[in-house]
VEXDREN-2710 file (C-alpha; in Angstrom, 1 decimal):
% VEXDREN-2710
k/r/px/py/pz
1/MET/229.3/180.4/50.1
2/PRO/228.9/176.7/49.0
3/ASN/225.8/175.6/47.3
4/HIS/224.2/172.9/50.0
5/VAL/224.1/175.7/52.6
6/ARG/221.2/177.4/52.4
7/ASN/220.4/181.1/52.7
8/ALA/219.1/183.0/55.3
9/TYR/214.9/183.8/55.0
10/LYS/214.4/185.3/51.7
11/PRO/210.3/185.5/51.4
12/TYR/209.0/183.9/48.1
13/PRO/207.5/186.7/46.4
14/TRP/203.8/184.8/47.1
15/GLN/204.9/186.2/50.9
16/LYS/205.1/190.2/49.8
17/ARG/202.9/192.6/51.3
18/TYR/200.6/192.5/48.2
19/SER/200.3/189.2/47.3
20/ALA/198.2/188.4/43.8
21/CYS/195.7/188.1/45.6
22/GLY/195.3/191.0/47.5
23/ASP/197.1/192.4/50.9
24/LEU/197.6/188.9/52.3
25/HIS/200.4/188.6/54.7
26/VAL/202.9/185.7/55.5
27/ALA/205.2/185.3/57.9
28/GLY/208.1/182.8/58.5
29/THR/209.3/180.3/57.0
30/LEU/209.0/176.0/56.2
31/GLN/212.8/175.1/56.0
32/ASP/212.2/172.2/54.6
33/ARG/212.1/172.0/50.4
34/TYR/209.2/169.5/49.8
35/ILE/207.4/171.4/51.9
36/ASP/208.1/175.0/51.1
37/ARG/207.5/174.3/47.9
38/MET/204.2/173.1/48.1
39/ILE/203.6/175.9/49.7
40/ARG/204.5/178.2/47.0
41/GLU/202.1/176.2/44.6
42/LEU/199.3/175.6/46.8
43/ALA/199.8/179.6/48.2
44/ASN/199.5/181.2/44.4
45/PRO/196.4/182.8/44.0
46/THR/196.7/182.9/40.2
47/ARG/197.4/179.1/39.8
48/PHE/194.0/178.9/41.7
49/MET/191.9/181.1/39.5
50/SER/193.1/179.2/36.3
51/LEU/192.0/175.7/38.1
52/SER/189.2/176.8/40.0
53/GLY/187.4/178.2/36.9
54/THR/188.5/174.9/34.8
55/LEU/186.9/172.9/37.5
56/LEU/184.2/175.4/38.4
57/PRO/181.9/174.5/35.3
58/TRP/182.5/170.8/34.9
59/VAL/181.7/170.6/39.2
60/GLY/178.5/172.4/38.8
61/GLY/177.8/170.5/35.7
62/LEU/177.4/167.0/37.5
63/ALA/176.2/168.9/40.4
64/ALA/172.9/169.8/38.5
65/ILE/173.0/165.7/36.6
66/LEU/173.4/164.4/39.8
67/MET/170.8/166.6/41.7
68/ALA/168.6/166.4/38.3
69/VAL/168.5/162.2/38.9
70/GLY/168.8/162.0/42.7
71/LEU/164.9/164.8/42.1
72/TYR/163.3/161.5/39.9
73/MET/164.0/158.8/42.4
74/VAL/163.0/160.5/45.1
75/TRP/159.1/161.3/43.3
76/PHE/159.2/158.7/41.6
77/ALA/161.3/155.5/43.0
78/ALA/161.6/155.7/45.9
79/PRO/159.1/154.6/48.6
80/ALA/157.4/155.9/51.4
81/ASP/158.0/154.5/54.6
82/TYR/155.4/152.3/56.3
83/GLN/155.0/154.9/59.4
84/GLN/155.4/158.2/58.1
85/GLY/154.4/158.0/54.7
86/GLU/155.7/160.4/52.4
87/THR/156.6/162.8/55.0
88/VAL/159.8/160.7/55.1
89/LYS/160.8/162.5/51.5
90/ILE/162.1/165.7/53.9
91/MET/164.5/162.9/54.7
92/TYR/166.2/163.5/51.4
93/LEU/166.8/167.0/51.7
94/HIS/167.4/167.3/55.8
95/VAL/170.3/164.8/55.9
96/PRO/172.9/166.1/52.9
97/ALA/172.2/169.4/54.7
98/ALA/173.0/168.2/57.7
99/TRP/176.1/166.5/56.6
100/LEU/177.7/169.9/55.2
101/SER/176.5/171.5/58.0
102/LEU/179.5/169.6/59.5
103/PHE/181.2/169.5/56.0
104/PHE/181.8/173.4/55.7
105/TYR/182.6/173.8/59.6
106/MET/185.5/171.1/58.9
107/THR/186.7/173.0/56.1
108/MET/187.0/176.1/57.9
109/ALA/188.8/174.2/61.2
110/ALA/191.4/173.1/59.0
111/SER/191.2/176.4/56.7
112/ALA/191.3/178.7/60.3
113/LEU/194.8/176.2/61.3
114/GLY/196.2/176.8/57.9
115/THR/196.1/180.7/58.5
116/LEU/197.6/180.4/62.4
117/VAL/200.0/177.6/61.9
118/TRP/200.9/177.8/57.9
119/ARG/199.8/181.6/57.2
120/HIS/198.8/179.9/54.2
121/PRO/197.6/183.4/51.8
122/LEU/194.0/180.8/50.5
123/ALA/193.1/179.7/53.6
124/ASP/191.6/182.5/55.0
125/VAL/189.9/183.2/52.0
126/SER/188.9/179.4/51.8
127/GLN/187.5/180.2/55.4
128/LYS/185.5/183.1/54.1
129/ALA/183.9/182.1/51.1
130/ALA/182.9/178.8/53.4
131/ALA/181.2/180.7/55.9
132/PRO/178.3/181.7/54.3
133/ILE/177.6/178.3/52.5
134/GLY/177.5/176.2/55.7
135/ALA/175.1/178.7/57.9
136/ALA/172.7/178.2/54.7
137/PHE/173.0/174.5/55.1
138/THR/172.3/174.7/58.7
139/LEU/169.8/177.1/58.3
140/ILE/167.9/174.1/56.1
141/CYS/168.7/171.6/58.3
142/LEU/167.1/173.3/61.3
143/VAL/163.7/173.6/58.9
144/THR/163.2/171.0/57.1
145/GLY/164.1/169.2/60.7
146/SER/161.3/171.3/62.1
147/LEU/159.2/170.2/59.6
148/TRP/159.3/166.6/59.2
149/GLY/159.3/166.6/63.4
150/LYS/155.5/167.9/63.2
151/PRO/153.8/165.1/61.8
152/MET/156.5/162.1/64.1
153/TRP/157.1/164.1/67.4
154/GLY/154.3/166.5/67.2
155/THR/155.8/170.1/67.5
156/TYR/158.6/171.6/65.2
157/TRP/161.0/172.3/68.3
158/GLN/161.8/170.7/71.2
159/TRP/164.9/171.5/73.0
160/ASP/166.0/167.9/71.9
161/ALA/170.4/167.8/72.0
162/ARG/170.4/167.1/68.6
163/LEU/167.9/170.4/67.9
164/THR/170.3/172.0/70.3
165/SER/173.6/171.6/68.6
166/MET/172.1/171.9/65.7
167/LEU/170.6/175.7/66.6
168/VAL/174.4/176.4/68.8
169/MET/176.2/175.7/65.3
170/LEU/173.8/178.6/63.7
171/LEU/174.7/180.8/65.7
172/ILE/178.2/180.5/66.2
173/TYR/178.1/180.3/61.7
174/LEU/176.5/183.6/62.3
175/GLY/179.2/184.9/64.6
176/ILE/181.8/184.3/62.4
177/LEU/179.5/186.2/59.4
178/ALA/179.5/189.0/62.5
179/LEU/183.3/189.0/62.8
180/TRP/183.9/189.5/59.8
181/ARG/181.9/192.2/59.0
182/ALA/183.0/193.5/62.3
183/ILE/187.0/194.2/61.6
184/GLU/187.9/195.7/58.3
185/GLU/191.1/194.9/58.2
186/PRO/191.7/191.5/56.5
187/ASN/194.7/190.3/58.0
188/ARG/193.3/190.8/61.7
189/ALA/189.5/189.9/61.2
190/ALA/191.4/186.5/59.6
191/ARG/193.1/186.3/63.0
192/ALA/190.3/186.7/65.2
193/VAL/187.6/184.4/62.6
194/SER/190.3/181.8/63.1
195/ILE/190.6/181.6/67.0
196/LEU/186.8/182.3/66.9
197/THR/186.0/179.2/63.9
198/LEU/188.5/176.5/67.0
199/VAL/186.8/177.4/69.9
200/GLY/183.7/176.6/68.3
201/ALA/185.0/173.4/66.8
202/VAL/183.7/171.9/70.1
203/ASN/180.9/171.5/68.9
204/VAL/181.0/169.6/66.4
205/PRO/181.9/165.7/67.5
206/ILE/178.6/167.5/70.0
207/VAL/176.8/167.1/66.9
208/LYS/177.7/164.0/65.8
209/PHE/177.6/162.3/69.3
210/SER/174.4/163.9/71.2
211/VAL/172.2/161.3/69.8
212/ASP/175.3/158.7/71.3
213/TRP/175.1/160.3/74.4
214/TRP/172.1/161.9/75.6
215/ASN/168.5/159.8/75.8
216/THR/167.1/162.3/72.7
217/LEU/164.0/162.1/70.2
218/HIS/165.9/162.1/67.7
219/GLN/166.9/159.0/66.1
220/PRO/170.9/157.4/65.9
221/ALA/172.8/157.3/62.9
222/SER/171.1/155.5/60.1
223/VAL/173.9/155.6/57.6
224/PHE/176.9/155.8/58.6
225/ARG/177.5/152.6/60.8
226/ILE/180.0/149.8/62.0
227/ASP/177.1/146.8/61.7
228/GLY/176.6/148.7/57.8
229/PRO/173.3/151.1/57.3
230/THR/170.1/149.8/58.2
231/ILE/167.9/151.9/55.4
232/HIS/167.2/149.9/52.7
233/PRO/168.3/150.4/49.1
234/SER/165.3/151.6/47.7
235/MET/166.0/155.0/50.1
236/LEU/169.9/154.5/50.7
237/VAL/170.5/154.9/47.1
238/PRO/168.8/158.1/46.7
239/LEU/170.2/159.5/49.5
240/LEU/173.6/158.7/48.7
241/ILE/173.4/160.6/45.1
242/MET/171.6/163.5/46.7
243/ALA/174.2/163.8/48.9
244/VAL/176.6/163.6/46.8
245/ALA/174.7/166.7/44.2
246/PHE/174.4/168.0/47.4
247/THR/178.2/168.0/48.1
248/LEU/179.4/169.3/44.5
249/MET/177.3/171.9/44.3
250/GLY/178.4/173.2/48.1
251/VAL/182.1/172.4/46.6
252/ALA/180.9/174.6/43.3
253/LEU/179.6/177.4/45.2
254/HIS/182.6/177.1/47.6
255/LEU/184.6/177.5/44.8
256/ALA/183.1/180.3/43.1
257/GLY/183.3/182.4/46.8
258/MET/186.6/181.8/46.7
259/ARG/187.3/183.5/43.4
260/THR/184.6/186.3/44.2
261/GLU/186.8/187.4/47.6
262/ILE/190.2/186.8/45.8
263/LEU/188.9/189.5/42.8
264/ARG/187.9/191.7/45.7
265/ARG/191.0/191.8/47.7
266/ARG/192.6/192.7/44.4
267/VAL/190.3/195.6/43.9
268/ARG/191.0/196.8/47.1
269/THR/194.8/195.8/46.7
270/LEU/194.5/198.2/43.4
271/THR/192.7/200.8/45.2
272/ILE/194.6/201.1/48.0
273/LEU/197.8/201.5/45.6
274/GLU/196.0/203.9/43.0
275/ALA/195.2/205.9/46.5
276/GLU/199.2/206.0/47.7
277/ARG/200.3/207.6/44.2
278/LEU/198.1/210.3/44.6
279/ASP/199.3/211.3/47.4
280/ALA/202.5/210.9/46.5
281/GLN/202.0/213.1/43.8
282/ALA/199.7/215.6/45.7
283/ALA/202.7/216.1/48.1
END
């Protein structure tokens, strides 16, 4: 057969039943050569483990430095609000947690597409590692929001559109975590969780635009606005530093979680192979 004629589909090594990161089954093919090459590079768990092992200390270290700088600016440089007083400093924890709650859910939604559409071997690994991190940031957002709301609104909780949609977000996160544990077989669990994640993604724009669509107690966006931020730079700069620090911390936790999941699946695969070998010897 001439060289310019492509052969029939032949699975790559990373498409075998037992891949380098465990029992990750990848079916189908992408005919475009560039996409094939890109997928092969990104789908190599060993390459990911090497790259993430190099990046993780740097990302974690930079997150720690920025966190220290941000906390110093929050406590010693950022002024108190003329109405809220010192309670406004809850904002420096509450706002980054709210942003990252949505960020990690969108990361899970993108990973869900990678699982269902492209069947990328690391997509469900990313999704599983992101779920507890996103749930933790959502819980932090709700708790700090309640503490902030008490002196401002006179109550810890109000069935406000923003608060209620964030509570729904937390429940979706918890449902996803429960579904991961309910299904033992990784491939079936990944497909089921991916479907639930994409269905739950409907709540993301509701959380984001709830303050615009409904009359709520929660204030509207004051940082990312078409006409520019409405926060004074003395408060905005520490807030952005804390947001970057939280983001880097979340990325570091995500990389560490993915590495842990890959190692867990490798152990599971080796255990299955060893059990099959012993069964064959016994027979």
